[in-house]
C-alpha positions as CSV (number, residue, x, y, z in Angstrom):
1,M,-17.8,-0.8,12.8
2,A,-16.0,1.2,10.1
3,E,-16.9,4.9,10.6
4,I,-16.0,7.0,7.5
5,L,-16.6,10.7,6.8
6,P,-16.5,12.8,3.7
7,L,-13.6,15.2,3.5
8,K,-12.9,18.8,2.5
9,A,-9.9,18.0,0.4
10,W,-7.1,20.3,-0.5
11,R,-6.3,20.1,-4.2
12,Y,-3.9,21.8,-6.6
13,S,-5.3,25.1,-7.9
14,E,-7.3,25.1,-11.1
15,Q,-4.4,26.6,-13.1
16,L,-2.0,23.9,-11.9
17,S,-4.4,21.0,-12.2
18,E,-3.9,21.1,-15.9
19,K,-0.4,19.8,-15.2
20,L,-1.2,17.1,-12.7
21,E,0.9,14.5,-14.3
22,D,3.9,16.6,-13.3
23,L,2.7,17.2,-9.8
24,T,1.5,13.8,-8.6
25,A,3.8,11.2,-7.2
26,P,3.9,7.5,-6.5
27,L,4.5,6.0,-3.1
28,F,8.1,6.4,-2.2
29,D,8.9,2.7,-2.1
30,V,7.5,1.7,-5.5
31,V,9.8,3.7,-7.8
32,S,13.6,3.7,-8.3
33,S,15.9,6.4,-6.9
34,K,16.4,7.8,-10.4
35,Q,12.6,8.3,-10.8
36,R,12.4,9.9,-7.4
37,E,15.1,12.4,-8.3
38,L,13.2,13.5,-11.3
39,L,10.1,14.1,-9.1
40,Y,12.2,16.1,-6.6
41,Q,13.3,18.5,-9.4
42,N,9.8,19.9,-9.6
43,P,9.4,22.3,-6.6
44,L,5.6,21.8,-6.7
45,N,5.5,18.0,-6.9
46,S,3.6,16.4,-4.0
47,I,6.6,14.2,-3.1
48,H,8.0,17.2,-1.2
49,L,5.1,16.7,1.3
50,S,5.0,12.9,1.3
51,V,8.7,12.2,1.4
52,P,10.6,15.4,2.3
53,Q,14.4,15.5,2.0
54,G,17.2,17.0,3.9
55,E,17.7,17.8,7.5
56,H,14.6,18.1,9.7
57,P,12.4,16.9,6.8
58,A,9.1,17.0,8.8
59,Q,9.6,20.7,9.6
60,K,10.7,21.4,6.1
61,A,7.4,19.8,4.8
62,Q,5.4,21.9,7.3
63,Q,7.0,25.2,6.0
64,L,6.4,24.2,2.4
65,L,2.8,23.3,3.1
66,E,2.1,26.6,4.8
67,R,3.6,28.4,1.8
68,W,1.5,26.4,-0.7
69,K,-1.6,27.3,1.2
70,A,-0.7,31.0,1.5
71,E,0.2,31.3,-2.2
72,G,-2.8,29.4,-3.4
73,T,-0.8,26.5,-4.8
74,I,-3.3,24.2,-3.2
75,V,-6.9,25.2,-2.3
76,Q,-9.4,23.6,0.1
77,D,-12.8,22.5,-1.1
78,E,-15.4,24.4,1.0
79,V,-17.9,21.5,1.2
80,P,-17.0,17.9,2.1
81,G,-17.4,15.1,-0.4
82,I,-16.7,11.5,-1.3
83,Y,-14.0,11.4,-4.0
84,V,-14.6,8.7,-6.5
85,Y,-11.4,7.2,-7.8
86,Y,-11.1,4.8,-10.7
87,Q,-7.9,3.3,-12.1
88,Y,-7.9,1.9,-15.6
89,F,-5.0,-0.4,-16.5
90,R,-3.7,-3.3,-18.5
91,L,-1.3,-6.1,-17.4
92,P,1.1,-7.8,-19.9
93,G,-1.0,-9.9,-22.3
94,D,-4.2,-8.1,-21.6
95,H,-6.3,-7.0,-24.6
96,E,-9.1,-5.3,-22.6
97,E,-8.7,-2.6,-20.1
98,R,-9.3,-3.4,-16.5
99,C,-10.8,-0.9,-14.0
100,R,-10.4,-0.9,-10.2
101,K,-13.2,1.2,-8.7
102,G,-13.2,2.8,-5.3
103,F,-13.6,6.0,-3.4
104,I,-11.5,8.2,-1.0
105,A,-12.8,9.3,2.4
106,H,-11.7,9.8,5.9
107,I,-11.9,6.8,8.2
108,K,-11.4,6.6,11.9
109,A,-7.8,5.5,12.8
110,Y,-8.9,2.4,14.7
111,D,-6.3,0.8,16.9
112,W,-5.4,-2.7,15.6
113,E,-6.9,-4.3,18.8
114,E,-10.3,-2.8,17.9
115,E,-10.4,-5.2,14.9
116,Q,-12.2,-2.8,12.7
117,I,-9.2,-2.5,10.3
118,L,-7.4,-5.7,9.8
119,R,-3.7,-5.7,8.8
120,H,-1.7,-8.5,7.2
121,E,1.9,-7.3,7.4
122,S,4.2,-6.2,10.2
123,T,5.8,-2.8,10.3
124,I,9.3,-1.3,10.9
125,V,9.5,1.0,13.9
126,S,11.8,3.6,12.3
127,S,9.6,3.9,9.3
128,V,6.5,4.5,11.5
129,N,8.4,7.1,13.6
130,D,9.2,9.0,10.4
131,R,5.5,9.0,9.4
132,I,4.4,10.2,12.9
133,A,6.8,13.1,12.8
134,L,5.5,14.1,9.4
135,L,1.9,13.9,10.5
136,R,2.6,15.7,13.7
137,N,4.1,18.7,11.8
138,T,1.9,18.9,8.7
139,Q,-1.4,17.4,9.9
140,I,-2.0,16.5,6.2
141,Q,-2.0,13.3,4.2
142,P,-0.8,13.6,0.6
143,S,-1.7,10.0,-0.4
144,P,-4.4,7.6,0.9
145,T,-3.7,4.2,2.3
146,H,-5.7,1.4,0.6
147,G,-8.4,-0.6,2.3
148,L,-10.7,-3.4,1.1
149,Y,-14.3,-4.0,2.1
150,E,-16.8,-6.7,1.3
151,D,-20.2,-5.7,-0.1
152,E,-21.8,-8.2,-2.4
153,S,-24.7,-5.8,-3.1
154,G,-22.4,-3.4,-4.9
155,E,-24.9,-0.6,-4.1
156,L,-22.2,2.2,-4.1
157,E,-21.0,1.4,-7.6
158,A,-24.1,3.0,-9.2
159,Y,-23.3,6.3,-7.4
160,M,-19.6,6.1,-8.4
161,D,-20.3,5.3,-12.0
162,A,-22.6,8.3,-12.3
163,A,-20.0,10.6,-10.7
164,I,-17.1,9.3,-12.8
165,A,-18.9,10.3,-16.0
166,S,-18.1,13.9,-15.1
167,P,-14.6,13.7,-13.7
168,L,-12.5,16.4,-12.0
169,Y,-9.3,15.0,-13.4
170,E,-8.2,12.4,-15.9
171,L,-4.5,11.7,-16.4
172,E,-1.9,9.0,-17.1
173,D,0.4,8.2,-14.3
174,Y,4.0,6.9,-14.0
175,Q,2.8,3.3,-14.4
176,G,0.8,4.1,-17.6
177,V,-2.4,3.8,-15.5
178,R,-5.3,6.0,-16.4
179,E,-6.3,7.8,-13.2
180,V,-9.7,9.4,-13.0
181,L,-11.1,11.3,-10.0
182,A,-14.6,12.6,-9.5
183,L,-16.6,14.1,-6.6
184,I,-19.9,13.4,-4.9
185,Q,-21.2,16.2,-2.6
186,E,-24.9,15.5,-2.5
187,P,-25.8,14.9,1.2
188,G,-28.2,12.1,0.5
189,K,-25.6,10.1,-1.6
190,I,-22.9,10.7,1.0
191,A,-25.2,9.4,3.7
192,R,-25.6,6.1,1.7
193,F,-21.8,5.7,1.6
194,L,-21.6,6.2,5.4
195,A,-24.5,3.8,6.0
196,V,-23.2,1.0,3.7
197,M,-19.7,1.2,5.3
198,A,-21.1,1.3,8.9
199,D,-21.2,-2.5,9.3
200,K,-18.0,-3.3,7.3
201,K,-14.6,-4.3,8.5
202,I,-11.7,-3.0,6.5
203,I,-8.8,-5.1,5.3
204,L,-5.7,-3.0,4.9
205,A,-4.2,-3.7,1.5
206,D,-1.5,-1.0,1.5
207,G,-0.1,1.7,3.9
208,H,0.6,-0.2,7.1
209,H,3.2,2.3,8.3
210,R,1.1,5.4,7.5
211,L,-2.0,4.0,9.3
212,E,0.1,2.9,12.3
213,A,1.4,6.5,12.4
214,A,-2.2,7.8,12.3
215,I,-3.1,5.5,15.2
216,A,-0.2,6.8,17.2
217,Y,-1.1,10.4,16.4
218,R,-4.7,9.8,17.4
219,K,-3.5,8.6,20.9
220,E,-1.2,11.6,21.2
221,Q,-4.1,14.0,20.6
222,A,-6.6,12.1,22.8
223,D,-7.1,15.1,25.1
224,A,-7.0,17.8,22.4
225,F,-10.1,19.8,21.4
226,P,-12.4,18.4,24.2
227,D,-15.3,20.5,23.0
228,S,-15.2,19.3,19.4
229,V,-17.7,16.5,18.4
230,W,-15.5,15.6,15.4
231,K,-11.8,15.6,15.9
232,G,-9.5,15.6,12.8
233,S,-6.8,13.7,14.7
234,D,-9.1,10.7,15.0
235,Y,-9.2,10.2,11.2
236,H,-7.1,9.0,8.4
237,L,-7.3,9.3,4.6
238,M,-8.1,6.0,2.8
239,Y,-8.9,4.7,-0.6
240,L,-11.6,2.0,-0.3
241,T,-12.3,-0.7,-2.9
242,N,-14.9,-3.5,-2.9
243,V,-13.5,-7.0,-2.9
244,H,-16.5,-8.2,-4.9
245,G,-16.9,-7.4,-8.6
246,N,-13.7,-5.5,-8.8
247,H,-10.3,-5.8,-10.5
248,L,-8.0,-6.4,-7.6
249,K,-4.6,-7.6,-8.7
250,I,-1.7,-8.6,-6.5
251,L,1.7,-8.8,-8.1
252,P,4.7,-10.7,-6.6
253,T,7.5,-9.1,-4.7
254,H,10.9,-10.9,-5.2
255,R,13.7,-11.2,-2.7
256,L,17.4,-10.1,-3.0
257,F,20.1,-11.2,-0.6
258,Y,23.3,-9.2,-0.3
259,G,25.2,-11.3,2.2
260,S,27.9,-13.9,2.0
261,V,27.0,-16.1,5.0
262,L,27.4,-19.3,3.0
263,S,29.3,-20.1,-0.2
264,R,27.1,-20.9,-3.2
265,E,28.1,-24.6,-2.9
266,E,27.1,-24.7,0.7
267,L,23.9,-22.9,0.1
268,L,22.8,-25.2,-2.7
269,E,23.7,-28.2,-0.6
270,R,21.6,-27.0,2.3
271,L,18.8,-26.0,0.0
272,G,18.8,-29.5,-1.5
273,E,17.8,-30.8,1.9
274,W,14.5,-28.8,1.8
275,F,13.9,-28.2,-1.9
276,D,14.0,-30.2,-5.2
277,L,16.4,-28.1,-7.3
278,R,16.3,-28.1,-11.1
279,V,18.8,-26.2,-13.2
280,F,17.0,-23.6,-15.3
281,G,18.7,-22.8,-18.6
282,D,18.0,-19.1,-19.0
283,A,17.4,-16.9,-16.0
284,E,15.6,-14.3,-18.1
285,E,12.9,-16.8,-18.8
286,L,11.9,-16.9,-15.2
287,A,10.2,-13.6,-15.7
288,T,7.3,-15.4,-17.5
289,Y,7.7,-18.8,-15.8
290,T,4.4,-20.1,-14.4
291,F,5.0,-21.6,-10.9
292,Q,2.1,-24.0,-11.0
293,R,2.9,-25.8,-7.7
294,R,2.7,-24.0,-4.4
295,W,6.0,-23.5,-2.5
296,S,8.0,-23.2,-5.7
297,F,10.4,-20.4,-6.5
298,G,13.0,-19.2,-9.0
299,L,16.6,-18.9,-7.7
300,I,19.1,-16.8,-9.6
301,F,22.8,-16.7,-9.1
302,R,25.3,-14.7,-11.2
303,N,25.9,-17.5,-13.7
304,Q,23.2,-20.0,-13.0
305,A,19.5,-20.2,-12.3
306,Y,17.3,-22.9,-10.7
307,V,13.7,-23.7,-10.0
308,A,13.3,-24.7,-6.4
309,K,10.3,-26.8,-5.2
310,F,9.8,-27.3,-1.5
311,K,9.6,-30.9,-0.4
312,P,6.1,-31.3,1.0
313,E,7.1,-34.1,3.4
314,R,9.1,-31.5,5.4
315,F,6.1,-29.1,5.8
316,A,5.5,-30.3,9.4
317,E,8.8,-28.6,10.4
318,V,7.7,-25.1,9.1
319,R,6.3,-22.8,11.9
320,P,3.8,-25.3,13.4
321,E,2.7,-22.7,15.9
322,L,1.1,-20.5,13.2
323,P,-2.5,-20.7,12.0
324,E,-2.8,-23.0,9.0
325,A,-3.9,-20.1,6.6
326,L,-0.6,-18.4,7.3
327,R,2.0,-21.2,7.6
328,S,0.9,-22.7,4.2
329,L,1.8,-19.5,2.3
330,D,4.7,-19.6,-0.1
331,L,6.5,-16.7,1.5
332,V,6.2,-18.1,5.1
333,V,7.8,-21.3,3.9
334,L,10.5,-19.4,2.0
335,H,11.3,-17.0,4.9
336,D,11.3,-19.8,7.6
337,V,13.4,-22.2,5.6
338,L,15.8,-20.2,3.5
339,F,16.3,-17.0,5.5
340,G,15.6,-18.6,8.9
341,K,16.8,-22.2,9.1
342,I,19.5,-22.0,6.4
343,L,20.9,-18.5,6.7
344,G,20.2,-18.1,10.4
345,M,18.2,-14.9,10.4
346,D,15.4,-14.7,12.9
347,P,12.1,-12.9,12.0
348,E,13.3,-9.6,13.6
349,Q,16.6,-9.7,11.7
350,Q,14.7,-10.4,8.4
351,R,12.6,-7.3,9.0
352,K,15.5,-5.0,9.8
353,S,18.6,-6.4,8.0
354,D,20.1,-4.5,5.1
355,L,21.1,-7.9,3.7
356,L,17.6,-8.6,2.6
357,A,15.8,-6.4,0.1
358,F,12.4,-6.6,-1.6
359,E,12.1,-5.9,-5.3
360,R,9.0,-6.2,-7.6
361,N,11.0,-5.5,-10.8
362,F,12.3,-8.8,-12.2
363,S,14.8,-7.0,-14.5
364,R,16.3,-5.2,-11.6
365,C,16.7,-8.4,-9.7
366,L,18.6,-9.9,-12.6
367,R,20.8,-6.8,-12.9
368,E,21.7,-6.8,-9.2
369,V,22.7,-10.4,-9.2
370,R,24.6,-10.3,-12.5
371,S,26.5,-7.2,-11.5
372,G,27.7,-9.0,-8.4
373,E,25.9,-6.5,-6.1
374,A,23.5,-9.2,-4.8
375,S,24.5,-12.7,-3.9
376,F,21.3,-14.2,-5.2
377,A,17.6,-13.4,-6.0
378,V,14.5,-15.4,-5.2
379,I,11.7,-15.1,-7.7
380,T,8.3,-15.5,-6.1
381,R,4.8,-16.0,-7.4
382,E,1.9,-13.7,-6.5
383,I,-0.3,-14.4,-3.5
384,E,-4.1,-14.8,-4.0
385,L,-6.5,-12.3,-2.7
386,E,-8.5,-15.1,-0.9
387,Q,-5.3,-16.0,1.0
388,V,-4.9,-12.4,2.2
389,L,-8.5,-12.3,3.4
390,E,-8.1,-15.6,5.2
391,V,-4.9,-14.5,7.0
392,C,-6.3,-11.1,8.0
393,K,-9.3,-12.8,9.7
394,T,-7.0,-15.0,11.8
395,G,-5.2,-11.9,13.2
396,A,-1.8,-13.3,12.1
397,L,0.8,-11.3,10.1
398,M,2.5,-12.2,6.9
399,P,6.2,-11.6,6.2
400,Q,7.1,-8.1,5.2
401,K,6.3,-7.1,1.6
402,S,4.1,-10.2,1.0
403,T,1.6,-8.3,-1.2
404,Y,1.9,-5.7,-3.9
405,F,-1.6,-4.5,-4.9
406,Y,-1.5,-3.1,-8.4
407,P,-1.9,-0.4,-9.4
408,K,-0.9,1.8,-6.4
409,A,-2.9,4.8,-5.4
410,L,-1.4,8.0,-6.6
411,G,-0.3,10.8,-4.3
412,G,-1.1,14.4,-4.9
413,L,-4.5,14.0,-6.5
414,L,-5.9,15.4,-3.3
415,F,-4.6,16.1,0.3
416,G,-6.6,15.1,3.4
417,S,-6.2,17.6,6.2
418,I,-6.8,16.6,9.9
419,K,-5.9,20.1,11.2
420,Q,-8.9,20.9,13.4
421,D,-9.9,24.2,11.9
422,E,-9.7,22.8,8.4
423,F,-11.4,19.5,9.4
424,E,-14.3,21.0,11.4
425,Y,-17.8,20.5,10.0
426,D,-21.2,19.4,11.1
427,Y,-20.8,15.8,9.9
428,G,-23.7,14.8,12.1
429,A,-26.0,16.1,9.4
430,F,-25.0,13.2,7.1
431,F,-25.9,10.7,9.9
432,E,-29.3,12.4,10.3
433,Q,-29.9,11.7,6.6
434,I,-29.4,8.0,7.3
435,K,-32.2,8.0,9.9
436,R,-34.7,9.5,7.5
């Protein structure tokens, strides 16, 4: 099942770690271009390894990484460990702080067909190729993907709570989230993590492109280091959180359409065949509107807004070939009817077209439409965690950007190397502990 290993992480030097808030970086697709530019201005920010700029970006990242290692900007831990990672946060309206608990480790980069890691979203080939090139050149992972596991016993939480009481780092990130990282290096405790996870399947919450790149790289390196028991290229950096007894929050990701396939009048007429449309007085109020009924959405044009509720009597016409757990999702109905049947975009076009954009920030949606840049915006409601789990277990895939797990894991807290001489260790000793 899910084989994990502790890791000898690379981390910013002790002198630099006091300024981690300036060195860490969010995932490239969750912040605006303006925020990214600020990060790039700091020559030591981890974004230069996770999303390098310019010509030949992968080679550029490799050269930078080698310099950072040589100059002591980042230093590798000598002994492998499990890195406990807690994120404390509040959502609008919250009075009490939430905490998402988890840990970071290396996990085998299982191919999807092995069904040890289950995905729920499709990927874009060009984005995967960029990630493969970066991994091939640097052999390091600046940010973990995010996986979910199911363990009702919650046994590992006691170890994590004890470790987090003496953290390595505590900082506030770009989201206002309090990020806390701690380390477990005791062999007996690490063995328990490996044992508990050994019979788990992992549901991938975030990082489909990065994991697909890791799978491809593992295949590329299949014949490398034949004498090594543990091969770095077989593994991938992942942040693992328990589905049970944890604060797992999924936020909605809205849709922006930039085309002019139909006039607004034609679009509303065709929408009316599938949805009950109600004029909504103030588009800004859709930010806090509660979409109680499934298959309901907000629709924003430049000078008018609507609430659109799908007509359930037409559900039989929506993707009947799909498993019920998938075809009943709001976003499947939306993509099939609006973008497919009405606007004429097949699923592949929806994945690749520049006309369709994904935006979690409601204010930015409103701004894009009112400025005339976007033709319209569709405001969606969040998907439930139980729905994600159900879909994953069917093997089916949701439309792109169906989930936005909040908060996102932060890049630059640690770096996971899969370079063989940096990865090499007698990991078998931990498995021997399990047998005792």
